[in-house]
N, C-alpha and C positions, 0 to 999 in steps of 0.2 A: 307641619310640618315633618317631616318622614324622619325618626330617629335611627339610629345605627349607634354601632360602634365605630367609635372615634378615630381616625387614623394618626391624628398630626394632636399635642399637647395641646396649642388653641383652641382647639374642637370642643376638646374634655372637656375644658375649664367652663368653656360657654355651654353646652349641655348639661351636665352634671346636675350645674342647681336646677336647670329645670329641670329636669328626671326627677330630682329629688323634691323638688316645690307639687309635681301633680301627684306624685304618690303619697307624699302632706295629704292634697287637699281631698284626694280620694280617702285617705283614711280617716279626715275626720268627717266627711260627707258622710260615707258610711257606719261610722258609731254615732254618728247622729240620728241618719234614720233608722238605725237599730234599735236606739235608745228609746229614740222618741216619739214619729213617723208610724213605722212598722206594723209594733203592735197595735196601736188604734187604728189601720188604716185599715191592716190584713189578719190580725186573730193573733195569737201567739204563734200559732201552729201554720200559718199563713206565711208569717215573717220566718220560720223557719227551712220554709221549700225555698221562698224566695232567697233565700240567702245561700242554699245549694245549690240552685237553678246559678245563679250568679256566680260562683263559686265553679262549675264547673263548664259553665262557657269559657270565664278565663281564663281556666287552665287549656280547652283546646286551643285557645285564639296563643296560651305562651309557648306550649308546643307548638303550633303551624309555625310560632314566627321563630322561634328557638333553628328549627329546622333551615331558613331561610339564614340565617345570620352566622349558621356551623359554616354552610356550602361557601356562603362569601370569606369568609376571612379563615383559613388556614394555619395552620399552628408553622408556627416558623424556630428556628437554629439559629438564623445569620447571628452576624456579630453586628451588632450596633455601631457607628463612631462617635463618642462626642469629644466635641473640642472644649472646653474647659479652661480661661485663664493661660494662652498658649500652651496645656498641656491634654494631649487627644489619651482618652479614654476607654477605652473597649470595654463593651457586660456585654453580657446573654439576652435578647429579649427576652422579655417577661412573654412566659406561657398564655394566651387564653384561659388555658384549665387552670393554670394560676390564680390571675384573675376572678374567675371563678367560686374557688376554694376561698382567696381571699374573701368575695361579697358574702358567703354562705357565712363562714365567721361571724362576718360581722355584722350579718343578719341575727347571727343566734345571740351573739353580746347584746345588740339592742332590745330585740326580745325580752333578752331575763332582767335587761333594765327597765324595762315598762311594765313586765311585773313586779319589781320592789318598788318601783314607782307607785303602782296601784295600791299596791299595800301598805304603804305609809301614808298615802291620804288617802285609806278607807279606815285609816286609824283619825281623823280631824274630820274628814266630813259624814255626810250621815251615806248609813248603806242602802244603798234604792238602785234602781236599776237607773233613774234620771241623771241620779252624781255621776254614776260611774260614764254615761253617755256624753255628760258634760265635759268629764274629766280629758 
């Protein structure tokens, strides 16, 4: 099932949790493999090289996909009319660049929270690669 930026709110409500779940599952698999399996299978140097290769491949895929998304969805400042309880409300359509800005700040906040969370757990869990990978 290909994922695109949904045009309607119903599709957005259905696809956002799926994308978030896929992202979380990928993070869990990556952390588990990097901490528990790759060092045993590939060694530390091989694990490092594998992580670099995976990141480079995903970067190329994401940049390529961003060109298709950008060409498909043009920025628009058209007025959107909403009707709520008999009143007509006018508002500017949220530009995609604003959505990306909100997503960036959300990612920054989430990453900061993860760092704080990991530091908090390091006080009570054993300081090892395995404890961090399982966390």
